[in-house]
PASEBA-1860 file (N, C-alpha, C; in nm, 3 decimals):
! residues 83
1> MAGIQHTQ> -2.877/-1.753/3.167/-2.923/-1.616/3.160/-2.801/-1.525/3.143 ~ -2.812/-1.432/3.053/-2.701/-1.340/3.027/-2.689/-1.238/3.139 ~ -2.565/-1.207/3.177/-2.542/-1.108/3.281/-2.541/-0.968/3.224 ~ -2.559/-0.871/3.310/-2.556/-0.731/3.270/-2.411/-0.684/3.274 ~ -2.369/-0.617/3.168/-2.233/-0.565/3.165/-2.231/-0.427/3.228 ~ -2.137/-0.403/3.314/-2.122/-0.274/3.380/-2.001/-0.203/3.321 ~ -2.020/-0.078/3.278/-1.909/-0.005/3.217/-1.800/0.026/3.318 ~ -1.832/0.024/3.449/-1.731/0.053/3.549/-1.623/-0.054/3.554
9> THPKFTWL> -1.653/-0.175/3.509/-1.555/-0.284/3.516/-1.478/-0.301/3.386 ~ -1.517/-0.231/3.282/-1.451/-0.242/3.152/-1.383/-0.111/3.118 ~ -1.260/-0.116/3.071/-1.194/0.009/3.031/-1.275/0.081/2.923 ~ -1.271/0.213/2.926/-1.352/0.293/2.835/-1.293/0.301/2.694 ~ -1.162/0.278/2.681/-1.097/0.299/2.551/-0.997/0.189/2.519 ~ -0.974/0.169/2.389/-0.862/0.091/2.340/-0.763/0.190/2.282 ~ -0.641/0.185/2.331/-0.535/0.278/2.289/-0.442/0.206/2.194 ~ -0.409/0.268/2.081/-0.315/0.212/1.985/-0.193/0.302/1.978
17> FLATPKCH> -0.076/0.239/1.974/0.051/0.310/1.965/0.138/0.244/1.859 ~ 0.223/0.322/1.795/0.334/0.267/1.717/0.448/0.252/1.815 ~ 0.508/0.135/1.820/0.604/0.107/1.927/0.733/0.045/1.873 ~ 0.843/0.085/1.937/0.973/0.022/1.913/1.036/-0.006/2.049 ~ 1.105/-0.119/2.063/1.172/-0.147/2.190/1.280/-0.042/2.216 ~ 1.294/0.002/2.340/1.394/0.104/2.373/1.536/0.056/2.344 ~ 1.560/-0.073/2.356/1.695/-0.126/2.331/1.723/-0.149/2.182 ~ 1.620/-0.137/2.097/1.635/-0.155/1.952/1.557/-0.046/1.879
25> ADVCPVVV> 1.589/0.078/1.904/1.511/0.190/1.851/1.519/0.203/1.699 ~ 1.612/0.133/1.635/1.629/0.146/1.490/1.545/0.047/1.409 ~ 1.461/-0.034/1.474/1.377/-0.130/1.403/1.246/-0.064/1.360 ~ 1.175/-0.128/1.268/1.045/-0.077/1.224/0.945/-0.088/1.339 ~ 0.862/0.013/1.358/0.764/0.007/1.467/0.655/-0.096/1.440 ~ 0.599/-0.146/1.549/0.484/-0.236/1.543/0.366/-0.164/1.608 ~ 0.245/-0.209/1.578/0.127/-0.153/1.641/0.098/-0.234/1.767 ~ 0.087/-0.165/1.881/0.046/-0.230/2.005/-0.084/-0.164/2.050
33> RFNADTEE> -0.166/-0.241/2.119/-0.291/-0.185/2.169/-0.317/-0.235/2.309 ~ -0.387/-0.151/2.386/-0.413/-0.183/2.526/-0.544/-0.119/2.568 ~ -0.625/-0.192/2.644/-0.751/-0.138/2.696/-0.727/-0.071/2.830 ~ -0.764/0.057/2.839/-0.744/0.134/2.962/-0.835/0.256/2.960 ~ -0.855/0.314/3.077/-0.936/0.436/3.087/-0.858/0.560/3.047 ~ -0.726/0.559/3.066/-0.644/0.677/3.036/-0.524/0.639/2.951 ~ -0.472/0.739/2.879/-0.351/0.716/2.800/-0.233/0.682/2.891 ~ -0.227/0.747/3.005/-0.118/0.721/3.101/-0.116/0.574/3.143
41> NARGAFPG> -0.233/0.519/3.174/-0.241/0.377/3.213/-0.201/0.286/3.098 ~ -0.243/0.320/2.977/-0.208/0.238/2.860/-0.057/0.241/2.836 ~ 0.003/0.360/2.843/0.148/0.371/2.823/0.225/0.295/2.932 ~ 0.170/0.293/3.053/0.234/0.223/3.164/0.245/0.073/3.143 ~ 0.166/0.020/3.052/0.170/-0.123/3.024/0.290/-0.162/2.937 ~ 0.361/-0.061/2.881/0.473/-0.088/2.791/0.596/-0.009/2.836 ~ 0.651/-0.038/2.954/0.761/0.044/3.006/0.891/0.034/2.926 ~ 0.913/-0.073/2.855/1.037/-0.090/2.780/1.027/-0.050/2.634
49> WNLVFAAK> 0.924/0.028/2.601/0.898/0.063/2.462/0.890/0.214/2.444 ~ 0.938/0.261/2.327/0.912/0.399/2.284/0.778/0.396/2.212 ~ 0.685/0.481/2.256/0.549/0.479/2.202/0.515/0.610/2.135 ~ 0.448/0.600/2.020/0.392/0.715/1.952/0.242/0.692/1.943 ~ 0.163/0.786/1.996/0.018/0.772/1.997/-0.034/0.755/1.854 ~ -0.126/0.658/1.836/-0.186/0.635/1.704/-0.338/0.652/1.706 ~ -0.406/0.604/1.813/-0.552/0.613/1.815/-0.606/0.589/1.955 ~ -0.722/0.649/1.979/-0.800/0.629/2.102/-0.939/0.589/2.056
57> IRSECSLY> -0.980/0.465/2.084/-1.105/0.410/2.033/-1.197/0.375/2.149 ~ -1.320/0.423/2.143/-1.416/0.390/2.248/-1.439/0.240/2.251 ~ -1.452/0.184/2.370/-1.467/0.039/2.385/-1.595/-0.014/2.323 ~ -1.695/0.073/2.306/-1.821/0.029/2.246/-1.805/-0.002/2.098 ~ -1.696/0.042/2.036/-1.670/0.020/1.894/-1.598/-0.112/1.875 ~ -1.636/-0.185/1.773/-1.566/-0.309/1.741/-1.445/-0.277/1.655 ~ -1.330/-0.327/1.694/-1.207/-0.306/1.618/-1.153/-0.442/1.577 ~ -1.134/-0.461/1.448/-1.081/-0.586/1.396/-0.949/-0.559/1.326
65> QYANGTFE> -0.853/-0.648/1.348/-0.727/-0.640/1.274/-0.716/-0.765/1.187 ~ -0.698/-0.743/1.059/-0.687/-0.853/0.964/-0.543/-0.900/0.954 ~ -0.525/-1.019/0.898/-0.392/-1.079/0.886/-0.297/-0.992/0.804 ~ -0.351/-0.913/0.712/-0.265/-0.828/0.629/-0.226/-0.698/0.699 ~ -0.272/-0.680/0.824/-0.234/-0.563/0.901/-0.332/-0.448/0.898 ~ -0.437/-0.459/0.815/-0.535/-0.351/0.811/-0.634/-0.363/0.926 ~ -0.695/-0.250/0.960/-0.792/-0.246/1.069/-0.929/-0.209/1.015 ~ -1.034/-0.258/1.081/-1.171/-0.219/1.050/-1.236/-0.174/1.180
73> LNIAGLEV> -1.298/-0.057/1.178/-1.363/-0.001/1.296/-1.512/0.007/1.268 ~ -1.594/-0.060/1.349/-1.738/-0.062/1.331/-1.802/0.033/1.432 ~ -1.863/0.141/1.382/-1.927/0.238/1.471/-2.078/0.239/1.454 ~ -2.133/0.142/1.383/-2.276/0.136/1.361/-2.350/0.124/1.494 ~ -2.457/0.199/1.506/-2.539/0.191/1.626/-2.495/0.278/1.740 ~ -2.385/0.351/1.726/-2.341/0.440/1.833/-2.422/0.568/1.830 ~ -2.451/0.620/1.946/-2.525/0.745/1.958/-2.435/0.862/1.920 ~ -2.491/0.954/1.842/-2.417/1.074/1.803/-2.463/1.188/1.891
81> RHA> -2.368/1.259/1.951/-2.400/1.373/2.037/-2.335/1.498/1.981 ~ -2.409/1.606/1.982/-2.356/1.733/1.935/-2.347/1.829/2.053 ~ -2.240/1.907/2.057/-2.220/2.003/2.167/-2.306/2.126/2.148
END
């Protein structure tokens, strides 16, 4: 039987950053990603890196990274809310 997923136990967002190691700041940046509720928590996972914010993606969205480095974001079926 499948269990019920609780959003309280799963981070709300996937955070993407362009990152370079602090000790090698002259190298090309890489994309790093981390699941967390806040940007502060995500940045805290990479203390030895210089980070530039790239994206904040809701966890309900499927994010795929292909071997060639491109990303695909699937937002089908998400509820749209207007303020």
